[in-house]
Each structure stands twice: as structure tokens, then as C-alpha cells.
C-alpha positions as CSV (number, residue, x, y, z in Angstrom):
1,M,4.8,247.2,52.5
2,K,5.2,246.1,56.1
3,F,3.3,248.1,58.7
4,I,4.4,246.1,61.7
5,K,8.2,246.5,62.1
6,T,10.8,247.7,64.5
7,V,11.7,251.3,63.9
8,A,15.4,251.8,64.3
9,I,16.4,255.3,65.2
10,L,20.1,255.0,66.0
11,A,22.9,255.0,63.5
12,I,26.0,253.6,65.2
13,F,27.4,251.0,62.9
14,A,30.8,250.5,64.6
15,T,30.3,246.7,65.1
16,S,32.1,245.5,68.2
17,V,33.9,242.2,68.5
18,F,31.5,241.4,71.4
19,A,28.5,241.9,69.2
20,Q,30.0,239.7,66.4
21,S,30.7,236.8,68.7
22,L,27.4,237.2,70.5
23,F,25.5,236.9,67.2
24,E,27.3,233.8,66.2
25,D,26.8,232.2,69.7
26,S,23.1,233.0,70.3
27,C,20.0,234.3,68.5
28,V,18.8,236.1,71.7
29,V,20.4,239.0,73.6
30,R,19.3,240.5,76.8
31,V,19.8,244.2,77.5
32,G,18.8,244.9,81.1
33,N,15.3,243.5,81.2
34,E,14.8,244.0,77.4
35,V,15.2,241.1,74.9
36,I,16.4,241.1,71.3
37,T,15.3,238.1,69.3
38,A,16.4,236.6,66.0
39,K,13.0,237.9,64.6
40,D,13.9,241.4,65.6
41,I,17.0,241.2,63.5
42,Q,15.2,239.5,60.6
43,D,12.4,242.2,60.7
44,N,15.0,244.9,60.0
45,L,17.0,242.9,57.4
46,E,14.8,243.9,54.4
47,T,15.2,247.6,55.1
48,Y,19.0,247.3,55.5
49,R,19.3,245.2,52.3
50,L,17.5,248.0,50.3
51,Q,19.8,250.7,51.8
52,F,23.1,248.7,51.5
53,P,22.6,246.2,48.6
54,N,26.3,245.4,48.2
55,V,27.0,244.6,51.9
56,P,27.1,240.9,52.8
57,E,24.1,239.6,54.9
58,D,26.3,238.6,57.9
59,S,27.6,242.1,58.1
60,L,24.1,243.6,57.9
61,K,22.9,241.3,60.7
62,K,25.8,242.3,62.9
63,A,25.1,246.0,62.2
64,I,21.4,245.5,63.0
65,L,22.3,243.7,66.2
66,E,24.6,246.5,67.3
67,E,21.9,249.1,66.6
68,L,19.3,247.2,68.4
69,I,21.6,246.8,71.4
70,N,22.2,250.6,71.5
71,R,18.4,251.2,71.2
72,K,17.6,248.9,74.1
73,L,20.3,250.5,76.2
74,I,18.8,253.9,75.8
75,L,15.2,252.5,76.3
76,T,16.3,250.8,79.5
77,A,17.9,254.0,80.8
78,A,14.8,256.0,79.7
79,K,12.4,253.7,81.7
80,K,14.6,254.1,84.8
81,D,14.5,257.9,84.5
82,T,11.5,259.1,86.4
83,S,11.6,262.5,84.5
84,I,10.9,260.8,81.2
85,K,7.1,260.5,80.8
86,V,5.0,259.8,77.7
87,S,1.3,260.3,77.9
88,D,-1.4,258.3,76.1
89,E,-2.3,261.4,74.1
90,E,1.2,261.8,72.8
91,V,1.3,258.1,71.7
92,E,-2.1,258.5,70.0
93,Q,-1.0,261.6,68.2
94,A,2.3,260.0,67.1
95,L,0.4,256.9,65.8
96,D,-2.0,259.2,63.8
97,N,1.0,261.1,62.3
98,W,2.7,257.8,61.4
99,I,-0.4,256.4,59.7
100,Q,-0.9,259.7,57.8
101,G,2.7,259.5,56.6
102,L,2.2,255.9,55.3
103,K,-0.9,257.1,53.4
104,Q,1.0,259.9,51.8
105,Q,3.9,257.6,51.0
106,F,1.9,254.8,49.4
107,G,-1.4,256.4,48.6
108,E,-4.6,255.9,50.6
109,K,-5.9,253.2,48.3
110,N,-2.7,251.1,48.5
111,F,-2.6,251.7,52.2
112,N,-6.1,250.3,52.7
113,E,-5.4,247.4,50.4
114,E,-2.3,246.4,52.3
115,L,-4.2,246.8,55.6
116,K,-6.8,244.4,54.3
117,K,-4.2,242.0,52.9
118,E,-2.5,241.8,56.4
119,G,-5.9,241.2,58.0
120,L,-5.8,244.4,60.0
121,T,-8.2,247.2,60.9
122,L,-7.0,250.7,61.6
123,A,-7.7,250.2,65.3
124,K,-5.7,246.9,65.3
125,L,-2.8,248.5,63.4
126,K,-2.6,251.1,66.2
127,S,-3.0,248.5,68.9
128,V,-0.1,246.3,67.8
129,N,2.2,249.3,67.4
130,R,1.2,251.3,70.4
131,E,3.8,250.0,72.8
132,K,6.6,250.3,70.1
133,M,5.5,253.9,69.5
134,K,5.6,254.6,73.2
135,E,9.1,253.2,73.4
136,E,10.3,255.4,70.5
137,L,8.9,258.5,72.1
138,M,10.7,257.6,75.4
139,I,14.0,257.2,73.5
140,Q,13.5,260.5,71.7
141,K,12.8,262.3,74.9
142,Y,15.8,260.7,76.6
143,L,18.1,261.8,73.7
144,S,16.5,265.3,73.7
145,K,17.4,265.6,77.4
146,Y,20.9,264.0,77.5
147,V,22.3,264.4,74.0
148,V,20.8,267.4,72.2
149,P,21.7,270.0,74.9
150,K,25.3,269.0,74.8
151,V,25.7,269.6,71.1
152,N,26.3,273.2,69.9
153,V,27.7,274.4,66.6
154,T,29.1,277.9,66.6
155,D,30.0,280.1,63.6
156,E,33.7,279.6,64.6
157,D,33.2,275.8,64.4
158,L,31.7,276.3,60.9
159,K,34.5,278.4,59.7
160,K,37.1,275.9,60.9
161,F,35.1,273.1,59.3
162,Y,34.9,275.1,56.0
163,K,38.6,275.9,56.0
164,Q,39.5,272.2,56.6
165,Y,37.3,270.9,53.7
166,Q,37.3,273.9,51.4
167,D,39.2,272.3,48.6
168,S,36.8,269.4,48.4
169,L,33.7,271.6,48.4
170,K,33.5,272.1,44.7
171,K,30.5,273.5,42.8
172,P,30.6,271.5,39.5
173,A,30.7,273.1,36.1
174,R,27.1,273.5,34.7
175,F,26.0,273.7,31.1
176,K,22.6,274.9,29.7
177,I,22.2,272.9,26.5
178,A,19.8,272.0,23.7
179,Q,20.2,269.0,21.5
180,I,18.9,267.3,18.3
181,L,19.4,263.6,18.7
182,I,19.8,261.5,15.6
183,K,19.8,257.9,16.8
184,F,21.6,255.0,15.2
185,K,18.8,252.7,13.9
186,P,20.0,249.1,13.5
187,T,18.2,247.0,10.9
188,R,15.3,244.9,11.9
189,E,17.4,241.8,11.0
190,E,20.2,242.8,13.4
191,D,17.7,243.5,16.2
192,K,15.9,240.2,15.7
193,A,19.2,238.3,15.8
194,V,20.2,239.8,19.1
195,Y,16.7,239.2,20.5
196,Q,16.9,235.5,19.5
197,K,20.2,235.2,21.4
198,A,18.6,236.8,24.5
199,F,15.5,234.6,24.2
200,S,17.7,231.5,24.0
201,V,19.3,232.4,27.4
202,Y,16.0,233.3,28.9
203,K,14.6,229.8,28.1
204,K,17.6,228.1,29.7
205,I,17.1,230.2,32.9
206,K,13.4,229.3,32.9
207,N,14.3,225.7,32.6
208,G,16.4,225.8,35.7
209,E,19.9,226.9,34.8
210,P,21.3,229.6,37.2
211,F,21.0,233.2,36.1
212,D,24.7,233.6,37.2
213,N,25.9,231.1,34.5
214,F,25.1,233.6,31.8
215,L,26.4,236.9,33.3
216,R,29.6,236.5,31.2
217,L,27.5,237.0,28.1
218,S,26.4,240.5,29.2
219,D,27.5,243.4,27.2
220,D,27.2,245.8,30.1
221,D,30.8,246.4,31.1
222,L,29.8,248.4,34.2
223,T,27.7,245.6,35.9
224,R,28.9,242.3,34.4
225,D,31.7,241.8,36.9
226,R,29.5,242.6,39.9
227,G,26.8,240.1,39.2
228,G,24.8,242.3,36.8
229,D,23.8,244.3,39.9
230,L,21.8,247.5,39.0
231,G,21.3,248.4,42.6
232,I,18.1,249.9,44.1
233,V,16.0,251.6,41.5
234,N,12.5,253.2,41.1
235,I,11.0,251.4,38.1
236,N,9.0,254.6,37.2
237,Q,12.3,256.0,35.8
238,F,12.2,253.3,33.1
239,S,10.4,253.3,29.8
240,D,6.8,252.0,29.8
241,T,8.0,248.8,28.0
242,I,10.5,247.9,30.7
243,K,8.1,249.0,33.5
244,E,5.4,246.7,32.2
245,A,7.8,243.8,31.9
246,L,8.9,244.2,35.6
247,K,5.5,244.9,37.2
248,G,4.2,241.4,37.5
249,L,7.5,239.9,38.7
250,K,8.2,238.6,42.2
251,A,11.5,238.4,44.1
252,G,13.6,235.8,42.3
253,D,11.7,236.0,39.0
254,V,13.4,236.8,35.6
255,S,11.8,238.8,32.9
256,R,11.4,237.8,29.2
257,P,13.9,239.8,27.0
258,V,12.8,243.4,26.9
259,R,14.1,246.1,24.6
260,G,16.0,249.0,26.1
261,E,17.8,251.9,24.6
262,F,21.0,249.9,23.9
263,G,19.7,246.4,23.4
264,W,17.8,243.6,25.0
265,H,17.7,243.0,28.7
266,I,16.9,240.0,30.9
267,F,16.1,241.4,34.4
268,Q,16.1,239.5,37.6
269,V,14.2,240.9,40.6
270,V,16.3,240.4,43.8
271,E,13.8,242.3,46.0
272,K,10.9,244.7,45.5
273,K,8.8,247.0,47.6
274,D,6.0,248.9,45.7
275,S,7.8,250.7,42.9
276,I,11.3,250.2,44.5
277,Y,13.2,247.3,43.0
278,H,16.6,245.7,43.5
279,L,17.6,244.5,40.1
280,R,20.2,242.5,38.2
281,H,20.4,242.2,34.5
282,I,22.1,240.6,31.5
283,M,22.3,243.0,28.6
284,F,22.6,242.0,24.9
285,R,23.7,245.0,23.0
286,V,22.3,245.8,19.5
287,T,25.3,247.3,17.7
288,P,24.7,249.6,14.8
289,S,26.6,248.7,11.6
290,E,28.6,251.2,9.6
291,K,25.7,251.5,7.2
292,D,23.4,252.5,10.1
293,K,25.9,255.2,11.1
294,E,26.2,256.5,7.5
295,K,22.4,256.9,7.4
296,A,22.5,258.8,10.6
297,K,25.3,261.0,9.3
298,K,23.3,262.0,6.3
299,R,20.4,263.1,8.6
300,V,22.9,265.1,10.7
301,Q,24.3,266.8,7.6
302,K,20.7,267.7,6.5
303,V,20.1,269.4,9.9
304,L,23.4,271.3,9.8
305,N,22.6,272.5,6.3
306,E,19.2,273.8,7.5
307,L,20.9,275.6,10.4
308,K,23.3,277.3,8.0
309,K,20.3,278.6,6.0
310,G,19.0,280.2,9.2
311,T,16.3,277.7,10.3
312,P,16.0,278.1,14.1
313,F,17.5,275.3,16.2
314,A,14.2,274.8,18.1
315,T,12.3,274.3,14.9
316,L,14.7,271.6,13.6
317,A,14.6,269.8,17.0
318,E,10.8,269.5,16.7
319,I,11.2,268.1,13.2
320,Y,14.2,265.8,13.4
321,S,15.1,265.0,17.0
322,D,14.7,261.4,18.2
323,D,14.7,262.6,21.8
324,K,11.0,262.4,22.7
325,M,11.5,264.2,26.0
326,S,13.1,267.3,24.6
327,K,12.0,267.7,21.0
328,D,8.8,269.5,21.8
329,L,10.8,271.9,24.0
330,G,13.0,273.0,21.1
331,G,15.6,270.4,22.2
332,E,16.3,272.2,25.5
333,L,17.6,270.0,28.3
334,G,18.0,272.8,30.8
335,W,21.0,273.1,33.1
336,M,23.1,270.0,33.7
337,T,26.1,269.5,35.9
338,E,29.3,267.9,34.6
339,Y,28.5,264.8,36.7
340,E,25.3,264.2,34.7
341,L,27.1,264.1,31.4
342,N,29.7,261.7,30.1
343,P,33.3,262.9,30.3
344,A,33.7,263.2,26.5
345,T,30.7,265.4,26.2
346,V,31.9,267.6,29.1
347,D,35.3,268.0,27.4
348,S,33.6,269.2,24.2
349,L,31.3,271.6,26.1
350,K,34.2,273.2,28.0
351,K,35.8,274.1,24.7
352,M,32.6,275.5,23.1
353,K,31.5,279.1,23.1
354,K,27.9,280.2,24.0
355,G,25.7,279.8,21.0
356,E,28.1,277.3,19.3
357,V,26.8,274.1,17.8
358,K,28.8,270.9,17.7
359,V,28.1,267.2,16.8
360,I,29.0,264.8,19.5
361,E,28.8,261.0,19.0
362,S,27.6,258.6,21.7
363,P,26.6,254.9,21.7
364,V,23.0,256.0,21.1
365,G,23.7,258.2,18.0
366,Y,24.8,261.7,17.0
367,H,23.9,264.6,19.3
368,I,23.8,268.0,17.6
369,V,24.4,270.1,20.7
370,K,23.9,273.8,21.1
371,L,25.6,275.4,24.1
372,I,23.2,278.1,25.5
373,D,25.1,279.0,28.6
374,K,27.7,277.6,31.0
375,E,29.3,278.1,34.4
376,N,32.8,277.0,35.3
377,A,33.5,274.8,38.3
378,R,34.6,276.7,41.4
379,N,34.8,276.4,45.2
380,Y,31.6,277.1,47.1
381,T,31.7,280.2,49.1
382,F,31.3,279.9,52.9
383,D,27.8,281.6,52.7
384,E,26.6,279.1,50.0
385,V,27.4,276.1,52.1
386,K,27.0,277.5,55.6
387,D,23.6,275.9,56.3
388,N,24.6,272.5,54.9
389,L,27.8,272.5,56.9
390,R,25.9,273.4,60.1
391,Q,23.7,270.3,59.5
392,M,26.7,268.1,58.8
393,L,28.6,269.2,61.8
394,L,25.6,269.0,64.0
395,Q,25.0,265.4,63.0
396,K,28.7,264.6,63.4
397,K,28.7,266.0,67.0
398,Q,25.4,264.3,67.8
399,Q,26.9,260.9,66.7
400,E,30.0,261.5,68.8
401,E,27.9,262.4,71.9
402,L,25.5,259.5,71.2
403,K,28.5,257.1,71.1
404,K,29.7,258.5,74.5
405,L,26.3,257.9,76.0
406,V,26.0,254.4,74.7
407,D,29.5,253.5,75.9
408,S,28.6,254.9,79.4
409,L,25.3,252.9,79.5
410,K,27.1,249.7,78.5
411,K,29.1,250.0,81.8
412,K,25.9,250.3,83.9
413,I,23.4,248.0,82.1
414,Y,23.8,244.3,81.6
415,V,24.2,243.2,77.9
416,G,24.6,239.5,77.3
417,K,22.9,236.1,76.7
418,C,19.4,235.7,77.9
419,E,20.3,233.1,80.5
420,G,23.2,235.1,81.9
421,R,23.3,237.8,84.6
């Protein structure tokens, strides 16, 4: 958690050739009387990496530089505009709101611990950020005066926008389902053999061999060819076992092999901030044997026989389901869109009638699925998406107007190397 950082409020990422060559030539850029340092760029890099994990670092730095240039242009113009005034009371109120937001985001206890770790008091935190906050307020007031009034979205604009994109505005099919999950349960010997393979790789990595050398061994087809990258994740979405294995790791560390739903994982932490991690992994799948599948099939048949006798689905879910999250709810998973389910499951559900029960196989096991209700995919009506379209169109027009403003300011305000004028 970093309290002292540059807050970037612009979002113009069209990197110019000028900005690219400028970054390569020099670490410092002057915009009017304002200066952008290499540290300014570095301070923003962590945030950008978390938002755009697959973008090369050079591209991120160029985008940051362009954004900082745009911000300084507007700040310079705002300082020259005598109608733009920010009082001490406004700055103090904004700082209080910002600090309150940090406490809500990280929790008051974590906030105070981080403050202590950085050697700051609340008064010092405000002091070192007061000038930055004043600049942000000046920028906001300038944009409110020269950009916001020029942007207007009429109902006619919305109807044209809707008509233009109507075919792509699809409401996905939804299914209300319940399930009884009968997992494949590999033998202890099979699980142990895969663990030993994973542990052997873990030892080699700990002894200095590069993590990337073993990516070819990963059984995760979706991530293997992109460096095992799992992207930015909140570790609270993982099981307690995986969460505990990750908690003590720092950026660059690898975990011991940890059991997941499909097998054993070796995780590498690329970056982390509180519970938000950028992760890579090598996954060693534990594949069930035909004997394991036969055992599961027998359990499935037992459940189906009970259903035929009239035992309620919910009762059987509580007794037999291996899905800990839903078994106590009678197996109900609630409404799910077609994008939250794998394609094979969606195909089966589309052919089923309400109340029908079907067995669907997945890599985890057999799912005895009951279709409670469903809604077919369809186009959204204008009224359903009107508010969202208004926001989208408003943002689009604001960006266009902001781009015009920045282009205009570049003609009036010096942008170049620190020593040049």
C-alpha cells in the first residue's frame, strides 16, 4: 500500500511518436514550468502493471509519460487561469475524504499499520500530499469549466448509438440450476505420485533454476503458452489451503506444491498488494483412472435411483453432493449466465426442459444437474440499456473533447527537454 503517489486522472493512451522518442532520449520532461521526472513515471508503474499485466513495460512507461504530459498541460493552463481558485478548506476536505477512502479500502487497522511502517503520522501524510491534492482539484475545476459544459448527450444521440450497436447488445441466456456433484476421487497413490513430480520441480526452482524452464511441464493448456500467467487475482477467491500457501510470499517467491481442484500447483508471485496478487503457475494434473470414474458412476446411479423413488433433489444434494458451497442449499446454484458455464454444459441446458435432470461430465466429476428455470438469449431493449449507453456515450464524448483540449494546449505550452526552451 503506497500512500504517497501521483494520482493520474487522465486516460489518453494514444502514445505519440514525440513522447516515445522523448522518453528514450531523456528521463526528464518539462511542460511549461512543470517537470516530469523518471521517478514520477516509476511511481505510476506498479499501478499500471496491475491494470495491464500483459503489456510490455516500455509501452506502459510511454503511456504513463503521455498521461503525465497531458496532466501537466492542464495543470499549467489551470494555474494561468485566474478564475480557477482552490481554497485551503477545499484541500483539507479533499484530503479527509481521501484518507477516509483509504481506511474503508484497507481497513483502519491496516491503514494505521502501514502509516507506522512508512514512518508517517496523519498530519505528515496530509502535509506531503497537500500540494498534490491542490493540483488535482485545480485540474478537476479546469475540466469542469472547459470540458464538461461542451459535452451533452441527447435522447436522439442515445437512439442512434443504440441502433448502431443493437446487434452486439445481447442479453445472454440464463439458467437457474441445482446440482449434485459426484467428484472423481483419484487414489492416494496417484495423488502422491503427482505431488512428488511437482515437489521435484519445486526443489530445482528453489536451488536456482529459472521458473520458466519448467513451464512446458504444466498441464494447464490455457496458461502454459503465456508463461503460466493467471493475471491479477484476489486470493480470497481461492481455497483456504491455497490462500495460506500464498500469504507469506513476496514478489518473486514461489510456493511449495499446493493441492487445487485439478491437481498440484507451484505458484510464483509476480507482484502483490494486500490481497491482490499477480500470479503465474505450473500445474500438475491429477488424472482420475477408469476405476475412479467407475466408482463415481456407481454413486451417480444410486442418486438417480433415489430420485426415481421420489426422494427430493434437495435432500439427495445434502446427502451426496461433493460441492460444499451448494449442498446445504439443496444443491441450488441460483441464476447463471451462459458465459459462467462451459460450452458443453450450456449446450445440454439449452436442450433441457424445466424440471428435467441430466448427468453432465466435467474434468472434476459428474454433475447431476436439475434445470429449475431458464431465459433465452435476446437483444437488450433500448430502455434496459439506456442509462448504461448514456454513460458510455458521455465518456466517449468527454474523451474526444479532452483530446481536443490537450492538442490545443500543446500548441500554446512548451513541452520538451528540461534544458530546452
